[in-house]
Every structure is written in structure tokens, then in C-alpha cells.
C-alpha positions in Angstrom: 57.2 49.2 -67.6 60.7 49.4 -66.3 60.2 53.0 -65.4 57.1 52.1 -63.5 58.9 49.3 -61.6 61.8 51.7 -60.8 59.3 54.3 -59.5 57.6 51.7 -57.3 60.9 50.6 -55.9 61.8 54.2 -55.1 58.5 54.7 -53.4 59.0 51.5 -51.4 62.4 52.6 -50.3 61.1 56.0 -49.3 58.2 54.4 -47.4 60.5 52.0 -45.6 63.0 54.8 -44.8 60.3 57.0 -43.4 58.9 54.1 -41.4 62.3 53.4 -39.9 62.8 57.0 -39.0 59.4 57.1 -37.3 60.2 53.9 -35.4 63.5 55.4 -34.2 61.8 58.6 -33.1 59.1 56.6 -31.2 61.8 54.5 -29.5 63.7 57.7 -28.5 60.5 59.3 -27.1 59.9 56.1 -25.1 63.4 56.1 -23.8 63.4 59.8 -22.7 61.5 59.2 -19.4 63.8 56.3 -18.6 66.8 58.4 -19.3 65.5 61.1 -17.1 64.8 58.6 -14.3 68.3 57.2 -14.6 70.2 60.5 -14.7 68.0 62.0 -11.9 68.9 59.2 -9.6 72.5 60.6 -9.6 71.6 64.2 -9.1 71.3 66.4 -6.1 68.1 68.4 -5.3 69.6 71.5 -6.9 70.3 69.7 -10.1 66.9 68.2 -10.3 65.1 71.5 -10.0 67.7 73.5 -12.1 66.4 76.0 -14.6 67.0 75.4 -17.5 66.8 71.6 -17.3 70.0 69.9 -16.5 69.9 66.5 -18.2 73.0 65.0 -16.8 74.5 65.2 -13.2 77.5 67.4 -12.7 80.8 66.4 -11.2 81.5 67.7 -7.6 84.0 70.5 -7.2 87.6 70.0 -6.3 87.6 71.5 -2.8 91.1 72.0 -1.3 90.1 74.5 1.4 86.9 75.4 3.2 85.0 77.7 3.6 84.6 78.3 -0.1 82.3 80.1 -2.6 80.3 78.0 -5.1 81.3 79.3 -8.6 78.7 79.8 -11.3 75.9 79.0 -8.9 73.8 81.6 -10.8 74.0 82.8 -14.4 75.8 86.0 -15.3 73.8 89.3 -15.3 72.3 89.7 -18.8 70.7 92.6 -20.4 66.9 92.7 -20.4 65.2 92.6 -23.8 63.5 95.9 -23.3 66.7 97.8 -22.6 68.9 99.4 -25.3 72.5 98.1 -25.6 73.9 101.6 -25.2 71.8 102.4 -22.2 72.6 99.1 -20.6 76.3 99.9 -20.5 75.7 102.7 -18.1 72.7 101.1 -16.3 74.3 97.8 -15.4 77.0 99.1 -13.0 74.5 101.3 -11.3 72.0 98.5 -10.7 74.7 96.1 -9.7 76.0 98.5 -7.1 72.5 99.3 -5.8 71.7 95.6 -5.3 74.9 94.9 -3.5 74.6 98.0 -1.3 71.2 96.8 -0.1 72.4 93.2 0.4 75.5 94.4 2.2 73.4 96.4 4.7 71.3 93.3 5.5 74.5 91.2 5.9 76.0 93.7 8.3 72.8 93.7 10.4 72.7 90.0 10.6 74.7 88.9 13.7 75.3 85.4 12.1 76.9 86.8 8.9 78.4 90.1 10.0 81.8 88.5 11.0 82.4 87.0 7.6 84.9 88.4 5.2 83.1 89.4 2.0 85.4 88.4 -0.9 84.9 89.6 -4.5 83.8 86.1 -5.5 81.1 86.0 -2.8 80.0 89.5 -3.7 79.6 88.6 -7.4 77.7 85.4 -6.7 75.3 87.1 -4.2 74.6 89.9 -6.7 74.0 87.5 -9.6 71.7 85.4 -7.4 69.7 88.5 -6.3 69.5 89.7 -9.9 68.0 86.4 -11.0 65.4 86.5 -8.2 64.5 90.1 -8.8 64.2 90.1 -12.5 61.8 87.1 -12.4 59.3 89.1 -10.4 59.6 92.7 -11.6 57.0 94.1 -14.0 58.0 94.3 -17.6 57.4 98.0 -17.9 59.9 98.9 -15.3 62.7 99.3 -17.8 60.9 102.2 -19.5 61.2 104.3 -16.3 64.0 106.4 -15.1 67.2 105.1 -13.6 66.3 106.4 -10.1 62.9 104.7 -10.2 64.5 101.4 -11.4 67.1 101.5 -8.6 64.5 102.3 -6.0 62.2 99.4 -7.0 65.1 96.9 -7.1 66.3 97.9 -3.7 62.8 97.7 -2.2 62.4 94.2 -3.7 65.6 93.0 -1.8 64.5 91.4 1.5 66.5 89.7 4.2 65.0 86.3 3.5 66.2 86.5 -0.1 69.7 87.5 0.9 69.8 84.6 3.4 68.7 82.1 0.8 71.3 83.3 -1.7 74.0 83.2 0.9 73.2 79.6 1.9 73.3 78.5 -1.8 76.7 80.0 -2.6 78.7 79.9 0.7 79.9 76.6 2.0 81.3 76.1 5.5 81.5 73.2 8.0 79.6 74.0 11.3 79.4 72.0 14.4 76.4 72.0 16.8 75.8 70.8 20.4 76.9 67.3 21.1 74.5 64.8 22.7 75.2 61.5 24.5 72.5 58.8 24.8 72.7 55.9 27.2 71.3 52.4 26.8 68.1 53.6 28.6 67.6 56.2 25.8 68.3 59.1 28.1 69.9 62.0 26.2 72.4 64.4 27.7 73.4 67.5 25.8 77.0 68.6 26.4 76.9 72.4 26.4 80.5 73.3 27.2 82.6 71.7 24.5 85.9 73.3 23.8 87.2 72.0 20.4 90.8 72.7 19.7 93.1 72.1 16.7 95.8 69.5 16.9 97.1 69.6 13.3 99.2 72.1 11.4 97.2 72.2 8.1 95.7 75.6 8.3 92.7 74.4 10.4 90.9 77.1 12.4 88.0 77.1 14.8 85.7 80.1 15.1 83.0 80.5 17.7 79.6 81.4 16.2 76.8 83.7 17.4 74.2 81.4 15.9 72.3 79.5 18.5 72.4 76.3 16.4 76.1 76.6 15.6 78.6 76.0 18.3 81.7 76.6 16.2 82.6 76.9 12.5 85.5 75.0 11.1 88.0 76.2 8.4 90.6 73.8 7.0 93.1 73.6 4.2 94.4 70.5 2.4 97.3 72.0 0.5 99.9 70.7 2.9 98.1 67.5 4.2 95.0 65.6 3.3 93.7 65.2 6.8 93.0 67.7 9.6 92.2 66.9 13.2 90.3 68.7 16.1 89.8 67.3 19.5 88.1 67.9 22.8 87.7 66.4 26.2 84.2 66.2 27.7 83.0 65.1 31.1 80.2 62.5 31.2 78.3 60.7 34.0 77.6 57.8 31.6 80.2 55.1 31.6 81.6 54.4 28.1 80.2 50.8 28.1 76.7 52.3 28.8 76.8 54.8 25.9 74.4 53.9 23.2 75.3 56.6 20.7 76.9 60.0 20.3 75.1 62.5 18.1 76.8 65.5 16.6 74.8 68.0 14.5 76.8 69.0 11.5 76.4 71.4 8.6 78.6 70.1 5.8 80.2 72.1 3.0 79.1 69.7 0.2 82.7 68.9 -0.5 82.2 65.1 -0.1 85.1 65.0 2.2 85.0 62.2 4.9 84.6 62.9 8.5 85.4 60.4 11.3 85.2 60.4 15.1 87.3 58.4 17.5 86.1 58.1 21.1 88.5 57.2 24.0 88.1 56.9 27.7 90.8 58.8 29.7 92.4 57.0 32.6 94.8 58.5 35.2 97.2 56.1 36.9 97.6 56.6 40.6 101.4 55.8 40.7 102.8 58.4 38.3 99.6 60.4 37.8 99.9 60.1 34.0 96.8 60.2 31.8 96.4 57.5 29.2 93.8 56.6 26.6 92.3 53.3 27.6 89.4 51.9 25.6 89.0 53.5 22.1 86.1 53.2 19.7 86.7 53.7 16.0 84.1 54.1 13.3 83.5 51.3 10.7 82.9 53.9 7.9 83.2 57.7 7.6 80.5 60.3 7.5 80.4 62.0 4.1 80.0 65.7 4.0 77.7 65.5 1.0 75.2 68.2 2.0 75.2 71.9 2.9 72.3 71.4 5.2 72.2 70.5 8.9 72.3 66.7 9.5 72.9 64.6 12.6 76.0 62.5 12.5 75.3 59.5 14.8 78.0 57.1 16.0 76.7 54.0 17.7 78.9 52.5 20.5 76.5 49.9 22.0 73.0 48.6 21.5 71.1 47.2 18.6 70.1 49.7 15.9 66.4 50.2 15.2 64.8 49.6 11.8 65.1 53.3 10.8 68.6 53.7 12.3 70.6 52.2 9.4 72.3 55.6 8.9 74.0 55.3 12.3 77.7 54.6 12.0 78.8 51.6 14.0 81.9 51.9 16.1 84.3 49.0 17.0 86.2 48.8 20.2 90.0 48.6 20.1 92.5 48.5 22.9 95.0 51.4 23.2 97.3 52.6 25.9 98.7 55.9 24.7 99.8 58.7 26.9 98.1 62.0 26.4 98.7 65.5 27.6 97.5 65.8 31.2 95.1 68.7 32.1 93.4 69.7 35.2 90.0 68.6 33.7 91.1 65.0 33.3 91.9 64.5 36.9 88.4 64.2 38.2 85.3 62.4 36.9 84.7 60.3 33.9 86.3 61.9 30.8 86.0 61.1 27.1 88.5 62.2 24.5 86.8 62.9 21.1 89.0 63.2 18.1 87.3 64.5 14.9 89.1 64.2 11.6 88.3 65.4 8.1 90.0 63.5 5.3 90.2 64.4 1.6 89.9 61.2 -0.4 91.0 60.9 -4.1 88.8 62.7 -6.5 87.5 59.5 -8.1 86.2 58.5 -4.6 84.5 61.9 -4.3 82.8 61.5 -7.7 81.6 58.0 -6.6 80.3 59.3 -3.3 78.4 62.1 -5.2 76.9 59.8 -7.8 75.8 57.1 -5.3 74.6 59.5 -2.6 70.9 59.0 -3.4 71.2 55.2 -3.3 73.1 55.3 0.0 70.7 57.7 1.6 67.7 55.6 0.4 68.8 52.7 2.6 69.4 55.1 5.5 66.1 56.9 5.2 63.6 54.1 4.7 63.7 50.3 5.2 64.1 49.7 1.5 65.0 46.0 1.9 61.9 45.3 3.8 59.7 47.1 1.3 61.4 45.1 -1.5 60.9 41.8 0.2 57.2 42.6 0.9 56.6 43.5 -2.7 58.4 40.4 -4.0 56.3 38.1 -1.6 53.0 39.7 -2.5 53.6 39.8 -6.3 55.0 36.3 -6.4 52.1 34.8 -4.3 49.5 36.7 -6.2 51.0 35.7 -9.6 51.2 32.0 -8.7 47.6 31.9 -7.4 46.4 33.8 -10.5 48.2 31.3 -12.9 46.7 28.3 -11.0 43.1 29.5 -10.7 42.8 31.3 -14.0 44.2 28.3 -15.9 41.7 26.0 -14.1 38.8 28.4 -14.8 39.8 28.7 -18.5 40.1 25.0 -18.8 36.6 24.5 -17.4 35.0 27.0 -19.7 36.9 25.7 -22.7 36.6 21.9 -22.4 33.6 21.2 -20.2 29.9 21.5 -21.1 27.6 22.4 -18.2 24.3 24.2 -17.7 24.6 28.0 -17.8 28.1 27.9 -19.2 27.6 30.7 -21.7 25.7 32.9 -19.2 28.4 32.5 -16.6 31.1 33.3 -19.2 29.1 36.4 -20.3 28.9 37.6 -16.7 32.6 37.0 -16.3 33.3 39.2 -19.4 30.9 41.8 -18.2 32.7 42.1 -14.9 35.8 43.4 -16.8 33.8 46.6 -17.5 33.3 47.4 -13.8 36.0 49.8 -12.5 37.9 48.7 -9.5 37.1 52.0 -7.7 33.4 51.0 -7.7 34.3 47.8 -5.8 36.6 49.6 -3.4 34.2 50.4 -0.5 32.3 47.0 -0.4 35.5 45.1 -0.7 37.0 47.1 2.1 33.9 46.4 4.2 34.2 42.7 3.5 37.9 42.7 4.6 36.9 44.5 7.8 34.2 42.0 8.6 36.4 38.9 8.2 39.3 40.6 10.0 41.8 40.8 7.2 42.8 44.4 7.5 46.5 45.1 7.8 47.3 41.6 6.4 48.8 40.3 3.2 45.8 38.0 2.7 43.6 41.0 1.9 46.0 42.0 -0.9 46.7 38.6 -2.4 43.5 36.5 -2.2 40.8 38.9 -3.6 42.8 39.3 -6.8 44.0 35.7 -7.2 41.4 35.2 -9.9 40.8 37.8 -12.6 38.3 37.9 -15.5 41.0 38.8 -18.0 43.2 35.9 -16.9 40.3 33.4 -17.2 39.3 34.8 -20.6 42.9 34.6 -21.8 43.4 31.0 -20.7 40.1 30.0 -22.1 40.9 31.4 -25.6 44.2 29.4 -25.6 42.8 26.2 -24.3 40.0 26.2 -26.9 42.6 25.6 -29.6 43.8 22.3 -28.0 42.1 19.4 -29.8 39.6 17.6 -27.7 40.7 14.3 -29.2 44.0 14.7 -27.4 42.2 15.0 -24.0 39.9 12.1 -24.8 42.9 9.9 -25.6 44.4 10.7 -22.2 41.1 9.7 -20.5 41.1 6.4 -22.4 44.7 5.8 -21.1 43.4 6.3 -17.6 44.6 9.7 -16.8 42.7 11.6 -14.2 41.0 15.0 -15.0 43.6 16.9 -12.9 46.3 14.8 -14.5 45.1 15.9 -18.0 45.2 19.5 -16.8 48.6 19.2 -15.3 50.4 16.9 -17.8 48.8 18.0 -21.1 47.1 21.3 -20.9 49.6 23.3 -18.9 52.7 22.4 -21.1 50.7 23.3 -24.3 49.6 26.7 -23.0 53.0 27.7 -21.6 53.2 30.8 -23.9 49.9 32.0 -22.6 51.0 31.4 -19.0 54.2 33.5 -19.7 52.1 36.4 -20.9 49.7 36.1 -18.0 52.7 35.9 -15.6 54.1 39.2 -16.7 50.7 40.9 -16.8 49.8 39.6 -13.3 53.2 40.3 -11.7 53.4 43.8 -13.1 49.9 44.7 -11.9 50.6 43.4 -8.4 54.1 44.9 -8.2 52.8 48.3 -9.1 49.7 48.1 -7.0 49.4 51.3 -4.8 45.8 52.2 -3.9 44.5 48.9 -2.4 47.7 48.2 -0.3 47.6 51.8 0.9 44.1 51.4 2.1 44.6 47.9 3.7 48.0 48.2 5.3 48.5 50.1 8.6 51.8 48.8 9.7 54.8 50.4 8.1 56.8 47.2 8.3 54.3 45.7 5.8 54.4 48.5 3.3 55.2 47.6 -0.4 57.6 49.5 -2.6 55.1 51.9 -4.2 53.8 53.0 -0.7 57.3 53.3 0.8 58.7 55.3 -2.1 55.7 57.6 -2.1 56.5 58.6 1.5 59.8 60.1 0.3 57.7 63.0 -1.1 55.4 64.7 1.3 54.6 68.1 2.8 57.8 68.4 4.8 60.1 66.3 2.7 60.8 66.2 -1.1 63.5 63.7 -1.7 63.1 63.3 -5.5 66.6 62.1 -6.0 66.1 59.1 -3.6 62.6 58.6 -5.2 64.2 58.3 -8.6 66.9 55.9 -7.3 64.3 53.7 -5.5 62.1 53.7 -8.6 65.0 52.7 -10.8 65.8 49.8 -8.5 62.2 48.7 -8.4 62.3 48.2 -12.2 64.9 45.6 -11.9 62.6 42.6 -11.1 60.3 43.6 -13.9 63.2 43.7 -16.4 64.6 40.4 -15.2 61.2 38.7 -15.3 60.6 40.0 -18.9 64.0 38.8 -20.1 63.5 35.4 -18.5 60.1 34.9 -20.1 60.6 36.9 -23.2 60.1 33.9 -25.6 56.9 32.8 -23.9 55.5 36.3 -23.8 56.1 37.0 -27.5 54.6 33.6 -28.4 51.7 34.3 -26.1 50.7 37.5 -27.8 51.3 36.2 -31.4 49.9 32.7 -31.1 46.8 32.5 -33.2 47.4 35.7 -35.1 48.4 33.8 -38.3 45.8 31.6 -39.9 47.1 28.3 -41.3 
């Protein structure tokens, strides 16, 4: 007997231990998508699409000088499985030299790249990048052929577009495009002849470019100072108090250094013919060089920004009276002095800028605040109406006897079997006939009563003793007073469960708001975030950041109503 009990206890412990392990494994599997969502919101596009999968975001490089070569952008050249180890020792140098020879020929023929100095680091990264691209597309039987045949096929597979792609992924350099000035009447004037010059002794160099998009390329070194400056004087027919914004196309070096622009009006005194800086505009925040792609850095001097212009950097006016070097160009016309500075912040600030880049760009790219407010309003209004009408309907079906009660309740339950997509076209036609298209009413009112909500409320209200309601009637309480003062407090757990269910369904609604809404200012979060991924744009990092932020109201609502929700789903499950 003791042996049997001991064996049963051992089996029970094994069963419980196995159950605990399975629960932990299930919880881990549930948390994996959320972990991926969280980490992806801090990643760049290259990290999101990295092969193999990169689970956690990497830290930005410590860049002390630019241009620079991205280290370990591609994996080292490895031996193919079909090649013998001994043969690979002689084959690898030959293949590496052949790939680089073909790539070097394309680089020399490209007028945009021919002036660059090809360092050993750049050569190694380009060769490794081409090797990864080539080996992924070559047939498997190529390694059984002769060395001359392998070299010939590899060189034929190297194309200029591939070399340009690899170059752009490993070489980082700041490039400046053609500056534009826009006045308050939205007239844009490009400034073609802009002569940038260096005014700092920090190893900064300016190199003209043969590229039509690039005006000059900028090199800088922070080993002696953490800030470098370049400046230029430009003529403009627009008075400085009429300038709405100044746009400067920039290709960053992904160093997360901070770029700022100061704008001053040059004034020449008639007495001593000296040139002074009069009114000066300084930016309220810097432009972060977080990307290696072309982006427009926009500094706003006057005017009210539009809804999609939150990325513009506002400039504040300050009074200055500083003498500057007089030139022949500053004696005639309206002159602007532009001073561009690149600053190297502490590395912790660089890490912070890198990890929060998707969140900052989210607010700059789309009106996230407006989408959020729209979703909160629609979900809240829909939830409140659902709670009111469903509880009323459930109360009527549970505590009132009327002709056709069972038939109506059966029809109500049967309506739960009809898919929403079947009702989509007639419901859209109804909204069109009553003129509710592109309005919140078409999203809120048709779904203010649901069959599931009425059924849930009815099942809970049935458990309330009818004698309690009759006593209230005897005391003179009205029917609505009974519903409000007695029924609602008792079914609070059920209301909590229905609140979460209704709010979650309305908050995540996508198809019906997409069909009804036409004005972008009325979009909800699911529609606005879906626009971040399209044919011409794939901002998955910002999509992950926006999705993570959109989960916050759901989490807060569940934590606030956790007790009611748990009671609502467990009430009645235990028979007394």
C-alpha cells in the first residue's frame, strides 16, 4: 500500500512538472511575437531584413571621421560545401581577385565613383558583398567545373547595378544637394550657385561631385574637435521675413551626428562700409544624420506648419550684431549667410537617437496623434453604446415575458452565424442612402448593438432573483430605476468582460473604417499604420513602433478591469 501511494505521488509530481513545463513553453511561444514586435521597433530596415534573423538591435558605430567604411556589413567569404578544402586554398584567392577586378572596372567607369580612393577595407567589404550576392544565384554544379569556367561565370554575373548596391551599403559619406528657398506664397526658388567653404580647422574638406543630385561631398574629422563648420553666402530676392522655409537635400552617413543650420541676414553700413550679421535664426533642434539615404532637411523660419510637416525644424529669431568678413558679393542685393555645423554628441546620446529613430520618424511621417485620438473616440463611443443597449436588451430578454420572445431570441442567436462580409455591401448601400459616408456615425452606430453582447448580458441577468426586482417595484422604483440601481451593479463583472471585448473589436477594426472613411484626417490607427507599408514605401520599423504604441490602451484597459473581466468569464462556472 505504501509503495502504491509512493508511486502515485511520484506520478503526480511528474504530471505536474510536465504540465508546468508545457505552460512555460506555451507562455514563451505567446511572448515571442511580442518580443519581436518590441525589438523590431528599435531596428533599422537593414536589421529587420537581416539574414540570418537578428533578434536584437545593434548599437550604432563610433564614428570619429567621415567618410568611412561599414565594417562586417557582409559575412566573410566561406568555402562552398561542394569544394574540397585543399582545392579551396588555391581557388579562393583566384576567385576573390577575379570578382574585385570586374568590380574595379565598373567603379572606374562610373563617373560618380571614379574619384574615390579605394582602401583595403572598402575592397574587402565590396568583394564580400559581391560574393554573397553571387553565390546565392549560381547553380550548384558550377563548383565541379574548371577554375577558368568558374571565374568566367562569376565575372559575367557581376553587373554594375550590383556593384552600386554593394557600394551604397558599405560606404558612408555626407552629401549636400541643391538648396531651395520657399516664400510665404509657396513659391520655391532653387539656388544653383552655392559655394560652401570650410571655416573650421578640424580636418573638414569639401569636394565637388560629378553626380547631378550631389552638389558637394563633405569630409570631417572629430579627433581634434567635436564640431565642424561650413558656411556660404547666397543671394535671394525674398526678404528674410518672407521666407517660409529653407530645404537642403542631404545624404547622411548614418553616424547619428547632429546637423544644425544658422541663417543670418547680412547688412552693410553706409558709414564705414562694414558688413554685419543682423537678424539671425537658430534651429530649435538638430537634424540627426540617422540614414544613409537622401532626405530633405527642412528649416522653417515663418508660417504655420501643415499637418504632415511635423518633421520641419522650427527656427527662432535672435538679435545679433557681429561683424563678418566683407566680400564683393555682399555689397549688392539681399544676402543670406548660412552656417552649417555637424556636432558629435556623447555616445549615449547617439545610442538613444538610434533606438528611438522609428518613434521620432513615426510622428514626422504620419499624423499619429490624430489617428490615435480618432481611434480612442470611436472605440470609446462604440463601447459605451454597446454596454448601454446590450445590457438593456439582455435585461428585456431575461426578465420580461412578451409574445414572440423565444422566436426573437432565436433569430438574435442565428444572426451570430452570418459573416460580416455578407452584410458589407447592403450595409454600405444603407450608409450611402442616408448620407453617412465618411463620418464617424457610420462606424459607431451600426455596431452599437451586437448579438453576442445581448446574449452575454441575458445569461448574466437571468441569474438575478426576480424576487429582488419585484421588491424594488413594491418600493416604488421605476423600471429604468431597477435597471440602473439594481441590475447594473450586480452584472458589473459581465459589463467588464463586454467592455474589453467591445473596445478591442472597435480598436482593431480595419475593413469597415477603410471602406467608409475618405478623409485622411479621420483615419483610425489601423488604417494610418497600414499606409506605412505600400508599393513605394516599406517602413516596417515605424510600423512596429506604431503598433507597439497602439497596444498601450488595450493593456491599460485590461489592467484597470482585470478583476471584472476574470469574474465575468468565471461567474457561473462553479455550481453551488
